N, C-alpha and C positions, 0 to 999 in steps of 0.2 A: 462252368462249375455250378453244381446244384446248390440251392439254398442250404440244404442239410449239410453238404460238404463244407460250405463256407463257414457255417456256424461251428462245425467240428474243428476247423482250423483255428478259429478264434478261441474256442475252448482250450485247445492244446497250447496256444500261445499264452493264454491267461494262467493256465496251470503251471507252465514252465517258467514264467517270469518271476523274478524275485519280488515278493510282495513288500510294499512299503510298510515300515514298522509304524504301528499306531502308538500314540503317546497318551491319548485320552479316550475314555468311554463316552457314549452318547450323552451322559449327564454332566460331562466335564471333569469327572474324577480321573485321576492318573491311572494309566495302564502300567502295572508292575513290570519291570524289565524281565521278570521270569517268563512272561508270555513270548518274548522274542528269542528265547533260547530253545532251539529245536534239535539240539545235539542229542544223540542216543547215549544211554548209559553204557559204559564199558563193562563187559562181562567180568573182567578181572577185578573190578572195583566192588563187586557184590559179594565177595567172600568165597569160601571153599566150594568147589564144584562137586556135586554128587550125581554122577552118571547113573541113571536108574538101572541099567543093565549090569552094573558092577555090584548091585545090592539086591539080587534076587528077582529082578523083573526080566522076563524072557522076551526076546525079540523073534523067536522062531515060529510063533503061531499067533496071528492077529485075531483069532476067534476066541482066545482065552480071556476071560474077565480077570483083570489084574488090579482091581481097586485096592484091596488090602495091601498088596505088595508095593504099589506106588505110594500109598499113604504112609507106609512104614518108612520109606525113604524121606518123605517130607518131615515126619516126626523125628527121625534120626538127626537130620540137619538142624531142626529147631532145638533139640536137646543139646547139640554140640555148639550152640551159639549162633546158628543161622548159616545160610549158604544158598547156593543156586542148584535147583533140581534141573538137571540137564537131560533132555529127551533126545537120544540119538536117532539115526535113520531107522525107520521102521514104523509100524502101526501098532498102537498099544490101546487095547479096549478097556474102558473103565466106567464105573459109575461116579458118584459125587466124590470130589477130592477137596480137602480143606488145608489151605496154606496157613502157616503159623507166623507169628512175629519173627522178622529176620530172614524169612525164606523168600525165594524168588523162583521163577520158572523161565527156562531157556529152551527153545525148540531149534535144534540143529537142522540144516537143510535136509529135506527128505523125511523128516520126522512127522508123525501124526499122533495126537491124542484123539482117540475116537470114542465118543460117548456111547454107552449102551442104549439100545432102543427099547429097553424094558424099564418102565417107571419104577418097578420094585428095586432097582439098583441105585435109587436116589433117596437119600435119607430125608425123613420128614423133620423139619426144624422150624423154629420160630423165625420168621422172615418178614420182609416188607414186599408187598405186591399190590398193584392196582390201588395205591393210595391208602393202604391199611396194613396193620401188623397182624399176622395170622400164622397158623401152622400150615406149612405147605412144603413142597419138595425143594430140597437144596438144588442149586445149580450144578452143572458139571464141574466148574472151577469156582471155589469160594475162598474169600479172604475177608475176615472181619477184624478190625483193629490192627491192621498190618501196615503201619506207616512205612513209606518207602518201597512198597511192593512193586515189583516189575515183572512184566512178561515180555521177553525179547526173542529175536531170532528170525529165521526164515521158514520155519515149519508151519504146520497147520493144526488148528483145533477144529475137529469135525463133530458137530452135534448129532449127526446121523439121524436127522429128524423125520425122515419120510414116514415111518410108521405113526409117529405122533401127528403128522399132518393128515394122514388118512383118517385117523380116529377123530380128529377135530371136525373134519368136513362131514363125516358120517353122522356125528352128533348133531351138527347143524341141519342136516336133512331131516332128522327126526324131531328136533326142537330148535326152531329158528332163534329162540331167545337164549340158547346155550351160551354161557360166558366163557371167557378164557380159563378161569379157575376151574370150571367144571370139566374141562377137557383133560386135565392131569398130564402135564408135560413140563419138562425142565428148561430153565434158562441155560445159556452157555456159561456166562461169567457174571458173578455177583460179588461186588466189592462194597463193603459197608464200613462206616466209621473209621475211615483211613485217610491219611494225608500223604501227599508226595508220591502218587501212583503214576507209573508210566507203562503204557502198552505200545510196543514198537515193532514194526516190520512184519508181523505174523499175518497169516491168513486165518479167518474165522468163517466157517461155512456151515450151512444146514443146521442152524440152531433149532431145537425143538420148540422154543418159545422166544422171548426177547433174547437178543444176542449178548448185549452188554447192559447190565443194570448196576448203576452206581447209586448208593444211598448214603447220605450224610458224609460225603467225601469232599475234599478240597485239594487244590493244586494237583490236578490230574491232567496228564498229557497222553493223547493218542497220536502217534507219529507214523505215517506211512503204512497204516493197517488196511488190509483188504477184507471187507465184510460182505458175504454173499449168502443169499437164500433164494429158492426158486420163486420166480415172479410170473412165469408163463407156463401154460400146459397144466397138467394135473399130476400130483397135487401141488398147488402153491403152498408156500410156507407161511401160514397165517400168523400175524402178529410177531414177526421176526425182527422187530425194530433193531436198527443197527446199534445205536447208543442211546440209552435212557438215563437222563440226569435227574435224580430224585432228591430234592432238598440238598443240592450241591452248589459249590461256589468255586470260582477260579479254575476254569476248565479250558484247555486248548485242544482242539481237534485239527490236525494239520496234515495235508497231503494224503488224506485217506480216500479210498474208493468204497462206495456203498451201493449195493444193489440188493434190496430186500423187499419182501412183500408187506411193507408197512412203512413207518416213519424212518427217516435217516437219523438225524439228531433230534430227540424228543425231550422236551422239558416237562418235568413232573414235580410233585411236591405235596400232593394231597387233594382231596375233593370233599364236597359236602357243604351244607349250609353253614355249619360252624367250623369250617376248615381251619380258620385262623386261631381257634381256641385250643386246638389239639397239639400237645407238645411234640408228638412224633412227626408232624408235618413241618414244612419249612420252605423258605424261598429258594429260587435258583437265580444266581446272579454272577456277573462277570464271566461270560462265556464268549470265546472267540473260535469260530470255525473258519479255517484259513486254507485256501488253495486245495479244496477237496473236490472230488468228482463224484457226482451222484448219477446213478443209473435210474432204474425204474422203481424209485422209492415214492412214498406218499408225499414227502416234502424234504427239502434240504434241512430246514429247521421247523419243527412243529411245537407250538405252545399248546400242550396236549390236553386231553380230556381229564387228566389228573394234575393239571397245573393251576396255580392260583396267584402266585406272587413272583413274577419274573422280571428282571431288569438288567440293563447293560449287557445286551447281546449283540455281537458283531458277526456278520458273515462277510468275508472278503475274498475276492478273486476266485470264486467257485464256478464250476461248470456243470451243466445239466444235460442229460441225454434221455429224454422221454420221462423225466420226473413229473409227478403230478403237480407239485407246487415248489416254488422257491421258498416261500414263507407262508405258513398256515397258522391262523389263530382259531382255536376251538373255544367257543363260549358256551358255558353250561348255565342253564337257568337256575340250577340248584346250588351254585357255588359262587361266592363273591370272588371275582378274578380281577387282578390288576397287572396288565402287561405294559411295561414302560421302557423307553430308551432303547430303541432297536435300530441298528444300522445294517443295511445290505449295500455293499460297495463292490461292483464289478461282477455281476451275474451274467453268464454267457451260456447260450445253448438253446435247447428245446424243452418246453414244459407245457402242461395243460393250462394252468393259471399261474401267473407270477406271484400274486399276492391274493389270498382269500381270507375273509373273516367268516367263520362258519358257525352257525348255531348247532350245538351238540346236545342231543337229548337221549342218547342211548344209555340205558342202565342208570338213569339218574333218579334221585329221591329227594325232592324238595320238602322241607319241613318249615314250620312257622318261625320267623325271626323278625322282630320289629325293634329297630329298623334293620333292614338288610343292607350290609355294606355295599357300596357301589361297585360295579364292574365296568372295565373299560380298557381300551387300547390307546396308549398315549405316547406321542413323540416317536414316530416311525419315519426313518429316512431310507429311501431306495434310490440309489444313484449309480450312474455308469453301467446301465444294463444294456445288453445286446442279446435279445431273446426272440425266438419264435414261439408264440403261445397258440396251442391248437384249440383253445377255447376262449379264454379271456386274459387280458393283462391284469386287470384288477376286478375283484368280485367280492361283494358283501351282501348281507341280507339284513335289512333293518330289524333291530330288536329293541323292545322297550325295556330290556333289563341291562343293557350296556351302552356305553358311549364310545365314539371314535373321535379322536382329537389330535391335532398337530401332526399331520402327515405331510411329508415332502417327497416329491418325485422330481428328480433332476437328471438331465443328460441320459435320457432313455431312448433307445431305438428298438421298437418292437413291432412284429407283424402278428396278426391275429384275424380269425374269421369274424370276430365281434369287436368292433372298434369303439363301442360306446364309452368305455373308460369312465363310468359313472361314479363319481366321488361325492355325490350329493348328501350321503349320510355322514360324511366326515366334517366335523367342525374345524375350521382353519386348516384347509388343505392347500398347499402350494405346489404348483406344477410349473417347471421351468425347463425349456429346451427338451421337450419330449415329443417323439414322433411315434404314434401308435397307428399303423396303417393296415389296410385290408390285404390279406393273402389267404385264399382258400387252401386249406390243408386238412381235410378230414382225417380223423384217427382211423 
């Protein structure tokens, strides 16, 4: 049996096993029982069902843009007190759609909502993007102030992003400093100012930009969702993050598969030297990523370039197949960042680096602030790991603008071509029962 196959079997076993329920977060506070309920919402409990083809939407031609017709079904359901927008078998082409309070989305087997690949079919709205509030294009699916919003079923939301990918990479060839915002492309799902959101069972593929962006949401569950974007060949799907959590709390991501050309679960919340003084920004806290499988993503969990105050984050029983990192901390010289109380328990598979602390200087703008609040990564535990790392198990770069403190590595078996495992930049680092051994395995 090859090493790759043995790790794959371990990964399958970890994903299939019933994960132990956690009772406390890393800071000792209680885990709400809400996190341990992974039952899917029943379609019958969500109200009257509005099958879109019963209300003027055609299933006969997948090349017809039907934004207005589908939106009229959503608005009808909202006017009548709410209900479920049901997408039957077939492909339905649309631009940006806006769900109203009391409405839900259900995708039947064989159904597909397909995003238009023309940016002119996405409304320009006031929205949140890259740590700021601005006028930009709406996502394909939008829900603002829609408590209890659900997306369920076995169908697909297809962002149809390949033209957007081509345009982005062409811009980068002309201007290496081209930003995401300058490329003019839509996200797939944007949910804001909402509580009690559930996304369950569906496939989300080929988003033009970030796949899922949650802003100021709480008590959100992603259950058994498959999220895909191109990661090999040309064109790759740039910045197609699977799930972005922006100033959110109480999030469960369970039994999902993610293979995208950027971060898997990415924590955001704001950026800039005065990030903590801007009301639109906020912390990310109480996040559990459970029994997920990560393919070629940048990281299982990234404390991102737009994150600044993140705490009580657990990743448990997750598997990795060519992922760049299990855990990645991006540290910005222009932003005071505090990442605290992080637990990784039961990581299995193949990654480039298991844990990396990375200085991030792309598109930053430091201004004078005296005193500048401190930045640091504090109280990180990584235990029960069975990993092959094609570069390093642990990697950091000494920075004079942040501190690393109270790291614990316990019960780790890892192979890597670089066995240095240098933790000298960490104050109070505990290493117990860890084996990091040499195995040549070039990428």
